C-alpha positions as CSV (number, residue, x, y, z in Angstrom):
1,M,0.7,-13.5,-9.6
2,R,1.0,-17.0,-10.8
3,V,-1.0,-19.8,-9.2
4,F,-0.8,-23.5,-9.9
5,F,-3.1,-25.9,-8.1
6,F,-3.9,-29.6,-8.0
7,L,-6.8,-31.3,-6.2
8,C,-6.5,-33.9,-3.5
9,S,-3.9,-32.4,-1.2
10,I,-3.4,-28.9,-2.6
11,V,-0.1,-27.5,-3.6
12,V,0.1,-23.9,-4.8
13,S,3.0,-21.8,-6.0
14,I,2.8,-18.1,-5.1
15,S,5.0,-15.5,-6.7
16,S,4.8,-12.0,-8.1
17,F,6.4,-10.3,-11.0
18,G,6.4,-7.0,-9.0
19,Q,8.6,-8.3,-6.2
20,S,10.7,-11.2,-5.2
21,L,8.7,-13.1,-2.6
22,E,8.1,-16.7,-3.6
23,A,6.5,-19.4,-1.5
24,Y,4.8,-22.8,-1.8
25,F,1.5,-23.5,0.1
26,N,0.2,-27.0,0.9
27,L,-3.1,-28.0,2.5
28,T,-3.6,-31.6,3.6
29,R,-6.7,-33.1,5.3
30,F,-6.7,-35.6,8.1
31,N,-9.2,-37.0,10.6
32,I,-9.3,-37.8,14.3
33,P,-12.1,-40.4,14.6
34,T,-12.7,-39.6,18.3
35,D,-12.8,-35.9,17.7
36,K,-13.1,-34.1,14.3
37,P,-11.1,-33.5,11.1
38,F,-8.3,-31.0,10.7
39,V,-6.3,-29.5,8.0
40,D,-2.6,-28.8,8.1
41,V,-1.4,-25.7,6.2
42,F,2.3,-25.5,5.4
43,I,3.9,-22.5,3.7
44,S,7.5,-23.0,2.5
45,F,9.4,-19.8,1.8
46,N,12.2,-19.5,-0.7
47,G,14.8,-17.8,1.5
48,R,16.6,-16.4,-1.5
49,T,13.6,-14.3,-2.5
50,L,13.2,-12.4,0.8
51,A,14.8,-9.2,2.2
52,Y,17.0,-9.6,5.3
53,E,17.6,-7.3,8.2
54,K,20.1,-8.1,10.9
55,G,20.5,-11.6,9.4
56,K,16.8,-12.5,9.4
57,A,13.9,-12.4,7.0
58,N,10.5,-11.6,8.4
59,V,7.2,-12.3,6.7
60,E,3.7,-11.5,7.9
61,S,1.4,-14.4,7.3
62,I,-2.4,-14.2,7.5
63,I,-4.5,-17.3,6.9
64,L,-8.3,-17.2,6.8
65,I,-10.6,-20.2,6.8
66,K,-14.1,-19.2,5.5
67,S,-17.4,-20.9,5.1
68,G,-19.2,-18.8,2.5
69,E,-18.5,-15.2,3.6
70,H,-18.1,-16.0,7.2
71,I,-14.6,-16.4,8.8
72,I,-14.5,-19.6,10.7
73,D,-10.9,-19.4,11.9
74,F,-7.8,-17.4,11.2
75,R,-4.1,-17.1,12.1
76,K,-1.9,-14.0,11.9
77,T,1.8,-14.7,12.5
78,K,5.2,-13.2,12.0
79,V,7.3,-15.9,10.4
80,E,11.1,-15.5,11.0
81,S,13.7,-17.2,8.9
82,P,16.7,-19.0,10.5
83,P,19.6,-16.6,11.0
84,L,22.0,-16.3,8.1
85,G,25.0,-18.5,8.6
86,L,28.6,-17.5,8.2
87,D,28.3,-18.2,4.4
88,S,25.4,-15.7,4.2
89,I,23.4,-18.1,2.0
90,P,19.7,-17.9,2.8
91,V,17.9,-21.2,3.3
92,D,14.2,-22.2,2.8
93,F,12.0,-22.4,5.8
94,V,8.5,-23.7,6.6
95,D,5.6,-22.3,8.7
96,A,2.9,-24.7,9.9
97,Q,-0.7,-24.1,11.1
98,R,-3.4,-26.5,12.0
99,F,-7.2,-25.9,11.9
100,S,-9.8,-28.2,13.4
101,L,-12.9,-28.2,11.2
102,K,-16.2,-29.9,10.9
103,N,-17.2,-31.7,7.7
104,G,-18.2,-29.1,5.1
105,K,-17.2,-26.8,2.3
106,Y,-14.7,-24.0,3.0
107,S,-12.2,-21.7,1.3
108,I,-8.8,-20.7,2.5
109,E,-7.1,-17.3,1.9
110,V,-3.4,-16.8,2.4
111,L,-1.9,-13.3,2.6
112,L,1.9,-12.9,2.7
113,H,3.9,-9.7,3.2
114,D,7.6,-9.2,3.3
115,L,8.1,-7.0,6.4
116,N,11.7,-6.1,5.5
117,L,10.9,-4.8,2.0
118,A,9.6,-1.3,1.9
119,N,6.5,-0.6,-0.2
120,S,6.1,-4.3,-1.0
121,D,2.7,-5.7,-2.1
122,T,0.8,-8.3,-0.2
123,M,0.7,-11.7,-2.0
124,K,-2.8,-13.3,-1.8
125,I,-4.1,-16.7,-2.8
126,S,-7.6,-18.2,-2.2
127,Y,-8.8,-21.7,-2.9
128,P,-11.9,-23.7,-2.1
129,F,-11.7,-27.1,-0.4
130,E,-14.0,-29.6,1.2
131,I,-13.7,-31.9,4.2
132,Y,-15.8,-35.1,4.5
133,F,-15.0,-38.1,6.7
134,S,-18.0,-40.3,7.4
135,G,-16.6,-42.0,10.5
136,F,-17.9,-45.4,9.6
137,Q,-16.4,-46.2,6.1
138,V,-12.8,-47.0,5.2
139,E,-11.2,-43.7,4.3
140,I,-7.8,-42.3,3.4
141,S,-6.3,-39.0,4.4
142,D,-4.5,-36.8,1.9
143,I,-1.0,-37.8,1.0
144,E,1.7,-35.7,2.6
145,L,5.1,-35.7,1.0
146,V,8.0,-35.8,3.5
147,D,11.2,-33.8,3.4
148,R,12.6,-35.3,6.6
149,M,11.4,-37.0,9.7
150,E,12.3,-38.6,13.0
151,K,10.6,-40.5,15.8
152,S,9.7,-38.2,18.6
153,N,7.2,-37.9,21.5
154,E,7.3,-34.1,21.2
155,Q,3.9,-32.6,20.4
156,N,3.8,-29.7,18.0
157,L,2.4,-28.7,14.6
158,F,4.8,-31.1,12.8
159,S,3.7,-34.1,15.0
160,K,1.9,-37.1,13.6
161,S,1.6,-40.6,15.1
162,G,4.9,-40.4,17.0
163,Y,6.9,-38.7,14.3
164,Q,8.2,-35.2,13.7
165,I,7.5,-34.8,10.0
166,I,8.8,-31.9,8.0
167,P,6.8,-31.8,4.8
168,F,8.1,-31.5,1.3
169,V,6.0,-28.5,0.3
170,S,6.1,-28.9,-3.5
171,D,4.9,-31.3,-6.2
172,Y,8.2,-31.0,-8.2
173,Y,11.1,-33.4,-7.9
174,N,14.2,-32.4,-9.9
175,S,17.1,-34.7,-10.6
176,F,18.8,-33.8,-7.2
177,Y,16.0,-35.7,-5.4
178,N,16.4,-39.5,-5.4
179,D,13.9,-40.3,-2.6
180,L,10.1,-39.8,-2.4
181,T,8.9,-40.3,1.1
182,F,5.1,-40.1,1.9
183,Y,2.8,-40.1,4.8
184,S,-0.9,-41.0,4.9
185,E,-3.5,-42.4,7.3
186,V,-6.2,-45.1,6.8
187,Y,-9.3,-44.7,9.0
188,N,-12.0,-47.2,10.2
189,S,-10.4,-50.4,8.7
190,E,-11.6,-52.4,11.7
191,K,-15.2,-51.5,11.0
192,R,-14.9,-53.0,7.5
193,F,-12.6,-55.9,8.0
194,G,-13.0,-56.7,11.7
195,Q,-10.8,-56.5,14.8
196,N,-7.2,-57.9,14.6
197,E,-7.5,-58.7,10.9
198,K,-5.1,-57.9,8.1
199,Y,-5.8,-56.0,4.9
200,L,-3.7,-54.8,2.0
201,V,-2.4,-51.4,1.3
202,V,-0.8,-50.8,-2.1
203,A,1.4,-47.8,-2.9
204,Q,2.4,-47.2,-6.5
205,I,3.5,-44.6,-9.0
206,T,1.5,-44.4,-12.2
207,N,1.8,-42.5,-15.4
208,T,-0.9,-40.2,-16.9
209,G,-2.5,-43.2,-18.5
210,G,-3.0,-45.0,-15.1
211,E,-0.3,-47.6,-15.7
212,V,2.1,-48.6,-13.0
213,V,5.6,-47.3,-13.9
214,G,8.3,-50.0,-13.8
215,N,8.7,-51.5,-10.3
216,F,7.3,-48.5,-8.5
217,R,4.7,-50.6,-6.6
218,K,4.7,-51.7,-3.0
219,M,2.3,-54.0,-1.1
220,M,1.9,-53.8,2.6
221,R,-0.1,-56.0,4.9
222,V,-1.6,-53.8,7.6
223,E,-3.4,-54.7,10.8
224,T,-6.9,-53.2,11.2
225,A,-7.2,-50.2,13.5
226,E,-9.1,-47.0,14.0
227,V,-6.1,-45.2,12.5
228,S,-3.4,-46.9,10.5
229,V,-0.3,-45.0,9.6
230,I,1.1,-45.4,6.1
231,L,4.7,-44.2,6.0
232,N,6.9,-45.4,3.2
233,N,9.2,-44.3,0.4
234,F,10.3,-44.9,-3.2
235,D,13.9,-44.6,-4.5
236,I,13.2,-42.5,-7.6
237,T,16.7,-42.4,-9.0
238,E,15.5,-44.2,-12.1
239,L,12.1,-42.4,-12.3
240,Y,12.6,-40.2,-15.4
241,S,11.0,-37.0,-16.4
242,G,7.3,-36.9,-16.6
243,T,3.9,-36.3,-14.8
244,Y,3.0,-39.0,-12.4
245,Q,0.4,-40.0,-9.8
246,L,1.4,-41.3,-6.3
247,Q,-1.5,-43.6,-5.4
248,I,-2.5,-45.4,-2.2
249,E,-5.1,-48.1,-2.4
250,V,-6.8,-50.1,0.3
251,R,-7.8,-53.7,-0.8
252,D,-9.4,-56.7,0.9
253,K,-8.1,-60.2,1.1
254,E,-9.5,-61.0,-2.3
255,N,-7.6,-58.0,-3.7
256,K,-10.8,-56.0,-4.3
257,L,-10.3,-52.3,-4.3
258,I,-12.0,-50.7,-1.3
259,K,-10.7,-47.1,-1.3
260,S,-8.0,-45.1,-3.0
261,N,-6.4,-41.7,-3.0
262,S,-3.7,-40.1,-5.2
263,F,-1.4,-37.1,-5.6
264,Q,0.0,-35.7,-8.8
265,F,3.6,-34.7,-9.0
266,F,6.2,-33.8,-11.6
267,R,9.7,-35.3,-12.1
268,N,12.5,-33.6,-14.0
269,N,15.2,-36.3,-14.5
270,P,16.0,-36.8,-18.2
271,M,16.6,-40.3,-19.3
272,P,19.9,-40.8,-21.2
273,L,19.1,-41.6,-24.8
274,S,21.5,-44.6,-24.5
275,E,19.1,-46.1,-22.0
276,F,16.0,-45.5,-24.1
277,S,17.4,-47.1,-27.2
278,I,17.1,-50.8,-28.0
279,S,20.3,-52.7,-27.6
280,D,22.3,-53.2,-30.8
281,S,22.6,-56.9,-29.9
282,L,19.0,-57.5,-30.9
283,F,19.7,-56.7,-34.5
284,Q,22.9,-58.7,-35.0
285,G,24.5,-56.2,-37.4
286,E,21.3,-55.3,-39.3
287,V,21.4,-51.9,-40.9
288,L,18.6,-49.8,-39.4
289,F,16.5,-47.7,-41.7
290,T,17.4,-44.6,-39.6
291,Q,21.1,-45.2,-40.3
292,M,20.3,-44.3,-43.9
293,I,19.5,-40.8,-42.7
294,P,23.0,-39.3,-42.1
295,D,21.9,-35.6,-42.1
296,R,21.6,-34.6,-38.4
297,E,19.3,-31.6,-39.2
298,V,16.9,-33.9,-41.2
299,L,16.9,-36.3,-38.3
300,L,16.0,-33.5,-35.8
301,E,13.2,-32.4,-38.0
302,Y,11.8,-35.9,-38.3
303,I,12.0,-36.5,-34.6
304,R,10.3,-33.2,-33.8
305,S,7.4,-34.2,-36.0
306,M,7.0,-37.4,-34.0
307,W,6.1,-35.4,-30.8
308,P,2.3,-35.7,-31.2
309,L,2.5,-39.5,-31.2
310,G,5.0,-39.7,-28.3
311,E,4.4,-40.9,-24.8
312,S,5.3,-38.6,-21.8
313,L,8.9,-39.8,-21.6
314,E,9.4,-39.6,-25.4
315,R,8.0,-36.1,-25.5
316,N,10.3,-35.0,-22.7
317,I,13.3,-36.4,-24.6
318,I,12.2,-34.6,-27.8
319,D,11.7,-31.4,-25.9
320,H,14.9,-31.4,-23.9
321,Q,17.5,-33.7,-25.2
322,I,17.7,-34.2,-28.9
323,N,19.4,-30.9,-29.6
324,S,22.5,-32.0,-27.6
325,S,22.5,-35.6,-28.9
326,T,24.8,-37.1,-31.5
327,T,23.7,-38.3,-34.9
328,E,24.0,-41.9,-33.9
329,E,21.9,-41.3,-30.7
330,L,19.2,-39.6,-32.8
331,Q,19.2,-42.6,-35.2
332,Q,18.9,-45.0,-32.3
333,F,16.1,-43.0,-30.7
334,M,14.1,-42.7,-33.9
335,Y,14.4,-46.4,-34.6
336,T,13.4,-47.4,-31.1
337,F,10.4,-45.1,-31.3
338,W,9.0,-46.9,-34.3
339,Y,10.2,-50.4,-33.3
340,K,8.0,-50.0,-30.2
341,R,5.0,-49.3,-32.4
342,D,5.6,-51.9,-35.1
343,P,8.4,-54.4,-34.4
344,E,7.7,-56.2,-37.6
345,N,8.2,-53.2,-39.9
346,P,9.2,-50.0,-38.1
347,Q,10.1,-48.3,-41.3
348,E,6.7,-48.8,-42.8
349,A,5.1,-47.4,-39.6
350,W,7.3,-44.3,-40.0
351,D,6.6,-43.9,-43.7
352,K,2.8,-44.0,-43.1
353,Y,3.1,-41.5,-40.3
354,Y,5.3,-39.1,-42.3
355,D,2.7,-39.1,-45.1
356,V,0.3,-37.6,-42.6
357,V,3.0,-35.1,-41.4
358,K,3.4,-33.8,-44.9
359,M,-0.4,-33.5,-45.2
360,V,-0.8,-31.4,-42.0
361,N,2.2,-29.3,-43.0
362,Q,0.5,-28.4,-46.2
363,L,-3.0,-27.9,-44.6
364,Y,-2.1,-26.2,-41.3
365,G,1.4,-24.7,-41.7
366,T,2.0,-21.0,-41.3
367,Q,4.8,-18.7,-42.1
368,I,6.4,-19.3,-38.7
369,R,5.1,-22.8,-37.7
370,K,5.2,-26.2,-39.3
371,G,1.8,-27.9,-39.6
372,Y,2.7,-30.5,-37.0
373,E,3.5,-27.8,-34.5
374,T,0.0,-26.4,-34.7
375,D,-2.9,-27.6,-32.6
376,R,-4.9,-28.9,-35.5
377,G,-1.8,-30.7,-36.9
378,R,-1.0,-32.2,-33.5
379,V,-4.5,-33.4,-33.0
380,T,-4.6,-35.0,-36.5
381,L,-1.3,-36.8,-35.9
382,Q,-2.3,-38.0,-32.4
383,Y,-5.9,-39.1,-33.1
384,G,-6.2,-39.2,-36.8
385,K,-8.6,-37.4,-39.1
386,P,-12.0,-36.4,-37.6
387,N,-15.1,-38.1,-38.7
388,K,-16.9,-34.8,-39.0
389,L,-15.6,-31.3,-39.4
390,V,-17.6,-28.1,-39.2
391,D,-15.8,-25.1,-40.6
392,V,-17.2,-21.6,-39.8
393,P,-14.9,-18.9,-41.3
394,S,-17.4,-16.2,-40.7
395,E,-20.1,-15.7,-38.1
396,P,-21.5,-12.6,-36.3
397,S,-19.5,-11.7,-33.2
398,S,-17.3,-14.9,-33.2
399,Y,-13.8,-15.6,-34.3
400,P,-13.4,-18.1,-37.2
401,Y,-13.7,-21.6,-35.8
402,Q,-13.8,-25.3,-36.5
403,I,-15.5,-28.1,-34.6
404,W,-14.1,-31.6,-35.1
405,Q,-16.0,-34.7,-34.0
406,Y,-14.5,-38.2,-33.6
407,Y,-16.9,-41.1,-33.2
408,H,-14.3,-43.1,-31.2
409,I,-10.9,-42.4,-29.7
410,D,-9.6,-45.5,-27.9
411,R,-12.4,-46.3,-25.4
412,Y,-14.0,-42.9,-25.6
413,S,-17.0,-42.0,-27.8
414,N,-18.3,-38.8,-29.4
415,I,-15.3,-36.7,-28.8
416,R,-15.2,-33.0,-29.9
417,F,-12.5,-30.5,-30.4
418,V,-13.1,-26.7,-30.8
419,F,-10.5,-24.7,-32.6
420,Y,-10.6,-20.9,-33.2
421,N,-8.5,-18.3,-34.9
422,R,-7.9,-15.1,-32.9
423,D,-5.2,-13.9,-35.3
424,L,-7.3,-13.3,-38.3
425,S,-4.3,-12.8,-40.6
426,T,-2.9,-16.4,-40.3
427,N,-4.1,-20.0,-40.6
428,D,-3.2,-20.9,-37.0
429,Y,-6.3,-22.1,-35.3
430,V,-5.8,-22.7,-31.5
431,L,-7.5,-25.5,-29.5
432,L,-10.1,-23.7,-27.4
433,H,-11.9,-26.7,-25.8
434,S,-12.2,-30.5,-26.0
435,D,-14.0,-33.2,-24.0
436,M,-11.2,-35.6,-24.7
437,R,-9.4,-36.7,-21.5
438,G,-6.1,-35.0,-21.1
439,E,-6.9,-32.2,-23.5
440,V,-7.8,-28.5,-22.9
441,Y,-11.2,-28.4,-21.1
442,N,-12.7,-24.9,-21.1
443,R,-16.3,-24.6,-19.8
444,R,-16.3,-21.0,-21.0
445,W,-15.4,-21.9,-24.6
446,E,-18.5,-20.5,-26.2
447,A,-18.2,-17.1,-24.4
448,E,-14.5,-16.8,-25.4
449,L,-15.4,-17.8,-29.0
450,H,-17.8,-14.8,-29.1
451,S,-15.5,-12.4,-27.2
452,R,-14.4,-10.9,-30.6
453,T,-17.1,-8.2,-30.2
454,T,-18.5,-9.1,-26.7
455,P,-16.1,-8.6,-23.8
456,M,-16.4,-11.2,-21.0
457,N,-16.9,-9.0,-18.0
458,N,-18.3,-11.9,-15.9
459,I,-15.6,-14.4,-15.1
460,D,-18.3,-17.0,-14.1
461,Q,-20.0,-16.7,-17.5
462,N,-20.0,-20.1,-19.3
463,N,-22.2,-19.5,-22.4
464,S,-22.3,-16.4,-24.6
465,D,-25.2,-14.2,-24.8
466,P,-27.5,-14.9,-27.8
467,H,-26.0,-13.7,-31.0
468,M,-27.7,-13.3,-34.4
469,G,-26.6,-16.1,-36.6
470,G,-24.4,-17.7,-33.9
471,R,-24.7,-21.5,-34.1
472,A,-21.5,-22.7,-32.3
473,N,-23.4,-24.5,-29.5
474,D,-25.7,-26.2,-32.0
475,Y,-22.7,-27.3,-34.1
476,Y,-21.0,-28.6,-31.0
477,D,-24.0,-30.7,-30.0
478,N,-24.8,-31.8,-33.5
479,P,-21.9,-31.6,-35.8
480,R,-22.9,-31.6,-39.5
């Protein structure tokens, strides 16, 4: 079973290699100030992955809400798909459940079983979550993505503040989606700002570095209330492939941030290389240094080596578009890449970088991978050479490993990277753990490092048992 999860509102993909059932699960937390909080649980079923009998799919859904080992609430339902139409093409469908809960720590278990498929396994996912609404501070609910909505006085599990809202139960927007609609609620603003006052709500889309992307920012003046509804949308036609955060902020009249919440989502919408490249008119007929590289295969190799230094959009282009691009487009892309980093002398910036590429190819390359494709090569190209490097090719019970320390990376200090070599016959050390933001963080790194001779039977084990001669933790805390 594959499980992918993200905090704030929780989106989980459930699937199995042993059978076809595929579903997305979403949990969002809201509050009723005069009553108590609740969670909405939505499960979106992929209609094409279910078995049909008499034109319908039937799934048994069991949802358990637990506090520790105690079951607080549960639902057992038979979820039916819409009948197959004349075209016999299955459609996706959504099941909704709502649970009223007190503030506290809980876990949710979801069990799904295709009733039309003989001998099918039961899919299971469990996930911890916490609810806390103070009742007296400005607070923001989870952000719920919206598939479609309409005003309605009807009361059911899709009802919120006078709307029927069918959620978008996913965190992935492919190029067919050009609209991102979202719903959220702000609580207790009148207790902070006063009755009949105005405050500012900012909705924006940011990249992984926290920067607002393009013009994806909206500012709304909202009147104070016990519950304020935030329902808005972005046209994402020109939001290109990448990982993003949808953020909602509450600010006062002085634009001071009071409260914020966010939701991570993914976009697959490749930018045409022609839009990424700098306009030819800026250079007035100047010959670009990349135009002196006429060999397409050489250009492709150079551009692939630039991946470690690329931003999210640039990496996506390198991963998915360069192989189908013309030589001229590759030349433009490569030039634009280096012009952005050094407008005065982009060729010099590339030459210096390529010197490091040649070095990591020599140091870290293997029979099947170029040095820049390895983890150590990528880290060197992205962050530079480490200030300290501990190399331990042999230690009792552990795989060969290296610990790199950087005194400073951007605004971060004392950053460590742990690499290890599970394949003892090659030079390919894999990144096991780092405390650098955005890198692999593995709290069990020491136990995994020593799993060469000591199996990890306890999945909660963080540190390894004491080993004769083992000094990995000491080297990590105090690199030599």
